[in-house]
C-alpha positions as CSV (number, residue, x, y, z in Angstrom):
1,X,17.9,12.0,7.8
2,X,15.8,8.8,8.4
3,X,13.1,8.0,5.9
4,X,9.7,7.0,7.3
5,X,8.1,4.8,4.6
6,X,5.5,2.1,4.1
7,X,4.8,-0.8,1.8
8,X,1.1,-1.9,1.4
9,X,0.4,-5.2,-0.1
10,X,-3.0,-6.6,-1.0
11,X,-4.0,-10.2,-0.5
12,X,-7.2,-12.1,0.1
13,X,-8.0,-12.4,3.8
14,X,-5.3,-10.0,4.9
15,X,-6.2,-8.0,8.0
16,X,-4.4,-4.7,8.4
17,X,-4.7,-4.9,12.2
18,X,-2.8,-8.2,12.3
19,X,-0.7,-8.4,9.1
20,X,1.8,-5.7,9.8
21,X,5.4,-5.2,10.9
22,X,8.1,-2.6,11.0
23,X,11.6,-3.0,9.6
24,X,13.8,-0.4,11.3
25,X,17.2,0.3,9.9
26,X,19.5,3.3,10.5
27,X,18.4,4.9,7.2
28,X,14.8,3.7,6.8
29,X,11.9,2.8,9.0
30,X,9.6,0.7,6.8
31,X,6.1,-0.3,7.9
32,X,4.7,-3.3,5.9
33,X,1.0,-3.8,6.0
34,X,-1.3,-6.3,4.3
35,X,-4.8,-5.3,3.3
36,X,-7.7,-7.2,1.8
37,X,-9.1,-4.7,-0.6
38,X,-8.8,-1.1,-1.9
39,X,-11.1,0.3,0.8
40,X,-9.0,-1.0,3.6
41,X,-5.9,0.2,1.7
42,X,-7.3,3.7,1.6
43,X,-7.9,3.7,5.4
44,X,-4.4,2.4,6.1
45,X,-2.8,4.9,3.8
46,X,-4.6,7.8,5.5
47,X,-3.5,6.4,8.9
48,X,0.1,6.1,7.8
49,X,0.2,9.6,6.3
50,X,-1.2,11.0,9.6
51,X,1.6,9.2,11.5
52,X,4.2,10.9,9.3
53,X,4.9,8.3,6.7
54,X,6.2,10.3,3.7
55,X,6.6,7.5,1.1
56,X,4.0,4.9,0.4
57,X,4.8,2.1,-2.0
58,X,2.0,-0.2,-3.2
59,X,2.5,-3.8,-4.3
60,X,1.9,-5.0,-7.8
61,X,-1.6,-6.1,-7.0
62,X,-2.8,-2.5,-7.1
63,X,-3.9,-1.5,-10.6
64,X,-4.0,2.0,-12.0
65,X,-7.3,2.7,-10.3
66,X,-6.0,1.4,-7.0
67,X,-3.0,3.7,-7.2
68,X,-5.2,6.6,-8.0
69,X,-7.5,5.9,-5.1
70,X,-4.6,5.8,-2.6
71,X,-3.0,8.9,-4.0
72,X,-6.4,10.7,-3.7
73,X,-6.9,9.4,-0.1
74,X,-3.6,10.8,1.2
75,X,-4.2,14.2,-0.4
76,X,-0.5,14.9,-1.0
77,X,0.6,14.1,2.6
78,X,2.8,11.2,1.3
79,X,4.3,10.3,-2.1
80,X,2.7,7.3,-3.6
81,X,4.5,4.8,-5.9
82,X,3.9,1.3,-7.0
83,X,5.6,-1.9,-8.0
84,X,4.2,-2.8,-11.4
85,X,3.0,-6.0,-13.1
86,X,0.3,-5.5,-15.7
87,X,-1.2,-8.7,-14.5
88,X,-0.2,-10.1,-11.1
89,X,0.9,-13.7,-11.0
90,X,-0.6,-14.0,-7.4
91,X,-4.0,-13.0,-8.7
92,X,-4.4,-15.4,-11.6
93,X,-2.8,-12.8,-13.8
94,X,-5.3,-10.1,-13.1
95,X,-4.8,-6.9,-11.1
96,X,-6.7,-5.3,-8.3
97,X,-8.7,-3.1,-10.7
98,X,-10.4,-6.2,-11.9
99,X,-10.8,-7.8,-8.5
100,X,-11.8,-4.9,-6.3
101,X,-14.3,-2.9,-8.3
């Protein structure tokens, strides 16, 4: 059975309508989307869950609050996981919880 999954990364000036691609393999269809903040990530997560994505993985830029917001937004329609850094090297060793409050 093919897994329909997505990876959401967060980066300044990312635009979810433009910064997206799909990697399709025999076992996994992986949608990769860049977002600019938690608000955009919530909207994208809801969109993906509605399209049948069952696994959402968040980049290390999402802090604990960001992970909780995405989990709450999809309301159990997709499993939500995260790559973890306590402090992301791409965000001057901060995480999204500090940047996107």
